[in-house]
N, C-alpha and C positions, 0 to 999 in steps of 0.2 A: 831627266830624259837622257837616254844614251847618246853617246857621241856618234854622229852619223857620217864620220869620215872613213868608215870601214870600207874595204874594197868590195867591188861587185863579185869578186871571185868567191866570197863567202856565201853568195846567193845562187851559185851555179854548181850543179853536181858534176861528177866526173864524166858524164856522157854529154854534157852541155845542153841538156834539155831544160826547159823553163821550169822554175820552181816558183809558184805564185806566192806572194807575201801572205803571211798569217795576219790575223787581226793585230797581234802584238807588233809585228814588223811594220804594219801600216801606221800604227801609233808612233813608233820610233821615228819613222820617216817624215811624219808631219810635225815633229817637234821643232825646237828652236834652232837646230843646226841647219835647217833648210835643205837645199839641194846638194846632192853629192856631185863632186867634180872628178872626172876621171878621164884619162887619155885613152881613146879607142885603140885597140890593138888587133892585129890580124888573127882571125879565127882559123881553126883547122879546116882544111879543104873539105867542102861538102857538108859542113855542119852549119846549121842555122840556129841562132839563139833568138828568143823572143822575150827576154826578160825585160820588164818595164822598170825604169827608175821612177819612183814616186817620192814626192817631197812636200815640204810645207808650202812651197810656192805652187806645187801642182795642185794643192787644194785652194788655190787662189780663186777669187770670184771674178766674173766676167766684167769687161769694160762697159757693157750695156747699162747695168744698174748705176755705175758711177756717174753717167751722164745725166742722171735724174736728180742729182744733188742740188741743182740750182732751180729746178722747176717744180710744178705741181706733181703730186704723186697720189692722186685720188684713185682708189681701185675702180676698175671698169665695172659696169653693171653686170652682175652675174645672173644668168637665167637658171642655172642649176648650181647647187653647192659645190665648192671646190673640194675634191676628194682629200681625205686625211692622209692616205697612203697610196702610192703608185708602185705596183710590183714591177721588178726588173727581170725576173726569171721568165723564160729560160735563157735569154740572150746574155744577161749579165749576172754573174754570181758574186763578184767583188767590185762594187763601184769605186772608182778612184778619182774621177774628175766630174765637175758639174758646172754648168753655166746657164744663164737665163737671159732671154732677149726677145722683144717683139711678141710677147705672149707665149713663147716656146721655152721648153726645158731641154737641155742637151746633156747627156750623160754617157760615160763610157767606163770600161774597166775590163776585168777578166771574165771569161766564160766558165761554165761549170766544168769543162774538161781542161781547164788551166791554160787556155790560149788567150791571146789578145782579142778582146771583144770588139763589137761594132760600136759606132756612135748611134745612140737612139735619140729620136726627136719626139717629145711629148707636147700635147696641148696643155698649158699650165692651168687653164680654166676647167677642163673636163678630165684630164688625166689620160686622154686617148693617145695611143701610140700612133704617130703620124708617119714615121719613116725609120728605116734601118740602113745605115751607111757603113759599108766596109772600109776600113782604114788601111793605108799602106804602111809598110816599114815599122812594124811593131806597135806597141801600145802607147797611149797618151799619158803624159804627166803634167801637161799644161793645157788650158783651154780658155779662149776668149771669144765671146759672141758679141758682135756689134753689127747692127743693121741687118743686112742680108748675107753676112759672111761669118763663117766660123773659122778661127785660127787655132791650130793645135801644135804643140811640140810632142813628137813621138820618139821613142827610144827602142832600138832592137838590140838588146843585150849590150855588148861592147862593140857591136859591128857598125852601128850607124845611129845618128840622131838627125831628125828632120824637122823643118817647119812646114806644116801642111795647111793649105787653104781650101775651104769647102764652100761652095755656093749653096746657101741655105734654101734657095728657091728650086734649083735643079737637083740638089743633093749630089752633085758631082765634085770630085777632087780636081781642082783647077790649077793647083800649084803644089810642088813637093820639093822644097829647097833643102839640100844637104848641108848640115853643119857639122862641127867637130866635137862639141861638148854640150852637155845638158845645161840649161839655165832658164831664167825667168822670161816672162812674155807679157807684153802690153801692147795696146793698139791706140793710135791717135788718128786723126782725120787723114793725115798725109804720110804716115809711117807706121811700120811694125817694128817694135823694139824688142830685141831678144838678146840675152847674155849668151855668149859662146865661150864660156869658161875663161881661161887666161888670155884668149884672143881679144876679149873686150866685149863691148856692147855694139851689136850690129843694128844699124838703121837700114831697114829694107823698104823698098818701094812696094806698097800694097797692090799695085796694078800689075807690075812685071815680075815681082819676086826677086829683083836684083838688089844687091847690097849698095846703098847710096854712100854709106860711111861706116867705118869701123872705129869706134871710140875707145882709146886705151882706158883701162880701169886700174886703180891702185890695188895692190895686194896679190897680184898674180893668181895662183891657184886658190888663194884664200881671200879673194876680193868680193865685191858685191855680187849677189846672185839674183835676188828678187827685183822685179820691176813693177811699178804702178804708174798709171797715167790717167789724167782727167783734166778738169777745168783749171786746176792749180798748177799743172805742169807734169813733167816726167821725173820720177824719183827712183833711186836704187837703194836697196837695203843690204847690209852685210850681216850674214848670220854668224860670222866668226868674231867680230869685234864691236858690233852695235853701231857701226857707221852708217849715216844716211847721207846720200849724195844727190845733188840736183843736176839734171841735164840741161845744158844750154842748147836749145834746139836750133839756134841761129848759128852758133860757132861749132857745134858738135864737140863740146867739151863737158867735163863734169867738175863740180866744186863741192867740197864738204860742207854740209849744213850743220851737223852736230853728231855726237855719239849719245846713244841711249842704252844704258846697261852694257851688257857684254854681247848681246845678240838681238837681232830684230827679225820678225817674221814678215809675212806678206802684208804690206801696208795698204791703207785705204783712205781715199780722199772723201771728205764730207764737210760741206760748208767752207769755212776758211782754214780748215785744219787738215793735217795729215795725221791719221790715227795709226799708231805704231804698236803692234803686238810685241811684247818683250817678255818672254817667259809666261808668267801667269797674270800679267797686267796689260791694260791698254793705256798708252800715253798720248795725250793731246799735244800735238806739235803745230802751233800756228805757223803757217808758211811765211807770213809777213815778218815775223821776228826770228824764226829759227830757234826759239828758246822753248824747251820742253815745259809744258804746263801741267795740268792735272793728271794724276795717275788713278786709274780705276782698276782696283784689284778684283780679279775673278776667282782666285783661290785654287786654280788648277791650270795646267798648261793649255794654252790656246791653240786650237787646231786650225780654225778657219774663221774669217771675218767677212761680213757683207753689210750692205746698207740698202734700205728701201727708199732712201732720200730723206728720211726723218730720224730713224733709229739705226743703231748698229746691232747686228745679229752675230752671235758668237757661239761656236761649238768648242767644248773643252774635253780634256782627257781625264784620266784618273789623277787624283783621288775623288774628283767631283765631276764625273762625266755628265754631259748633257748639253742643253742649248739655253741661251739667255738673250734677252733683249735689253740693250743698254741705251738709256736716254743720254745723248751726248751733252745736253744742256744741264740737266740736274745731276747726272751721274747715277741715277737710279737703275738698279739691276733687277730685271723681272725674269724669274725662272720660267721656262716653257714646259708646260705639261704635255708629255708625249702620249701618243696612242698606246694602248696596252701592249706590253712586252717589247716595244720598240727600244733598241739600244744600239750602242756603238755607232754614234754619229761621226761624220767626218766633214766633207765639203759642205759649205753653205752658200746659197746664192739667192738674191732677191730679184723678183721679176717686176719691173716698174709698171708695165701695162695693166696687169691684174692686181698689183699691190700685194702680192704674196711672196713669202720667203720659204725656201725649201732646203732640205739637207739630205745627204745620202745616209743610209743606215744599213747595217749588216744583219741585225736580228729583229724579229724572228726569221725574216727572209730579206734578201737584198731588195732595197726599195728606196723611193724618194718619199720624204715625210714633209707634210705641210706644217710649218711652225706657226702657231698662234698663241698669244699670251693667255 
């Protein structure tokens, strides 16, 4: 995978108009280097840029499926078959983020005319489009769906980056918090956790949008970027040195758990373990010991990881692009047979209410694909 520390200037043309990422660029940005970190700078007067920063953590799964890891996950009774493919055109031409919660799928990305697209809400059981929500301040690179709230991180070129809160019932944007740097995002019952680059990890009150605490992180501009949260706690991953850090939510401090490889992607909690993508493999990290356990080799760079409460679901890049179901107990890897001509999968998310897992796809048309073994 290419190094993702290149400047955003390489993605903006001389007129400062947005250049949407190609499929290859999306692949590069979902690799092991994770999120780009850059310092916002003043733009030319009157010029607005809407370039979205997309990263491995941007293809992170929502907090909703994580909460199902300790309970039953039986699929709800279906009156009609779940659709294999849900089309996203004409609203979305390049899907970039996907989340699932409460029987709903939430997806956003670029429009066909290369602008930042809306947030689309679909019924996960029928594939019906339920709502179209316009987003402020650029396009999303992070999304978390939990209960009746959607949290997003958006980026408007180098002009601004925000934390956006959307009421899933009214479809209204109810908070828009300005931040300084792009970074990971996770949600717990009493806090929203988001990395603000070298400023550290911000703990934000989900009711007011006010910062409760700013927790210093090691490494400065090359510190931890991804965040994951669930029943096991809040953890940070460093895409630059493989460090995994645990957040003490009582003292608002972080402590090193271990290092795994030279880089880690968006981690996921399942059972008693933290599952850590590192390059082409998944590593089982029992939280009780902090000692890396089994390594499950996928044979290709991991793009995104999700869980339905029983299995891990993984999308991978070249040279073995596709989707796989991983049994965390036996380590068995089951390739997923995709509908005809479907290719270029990216984000994956599991919906605990319906027991289904979905991934975004680019070919033959922008779509959401139902993954079944």
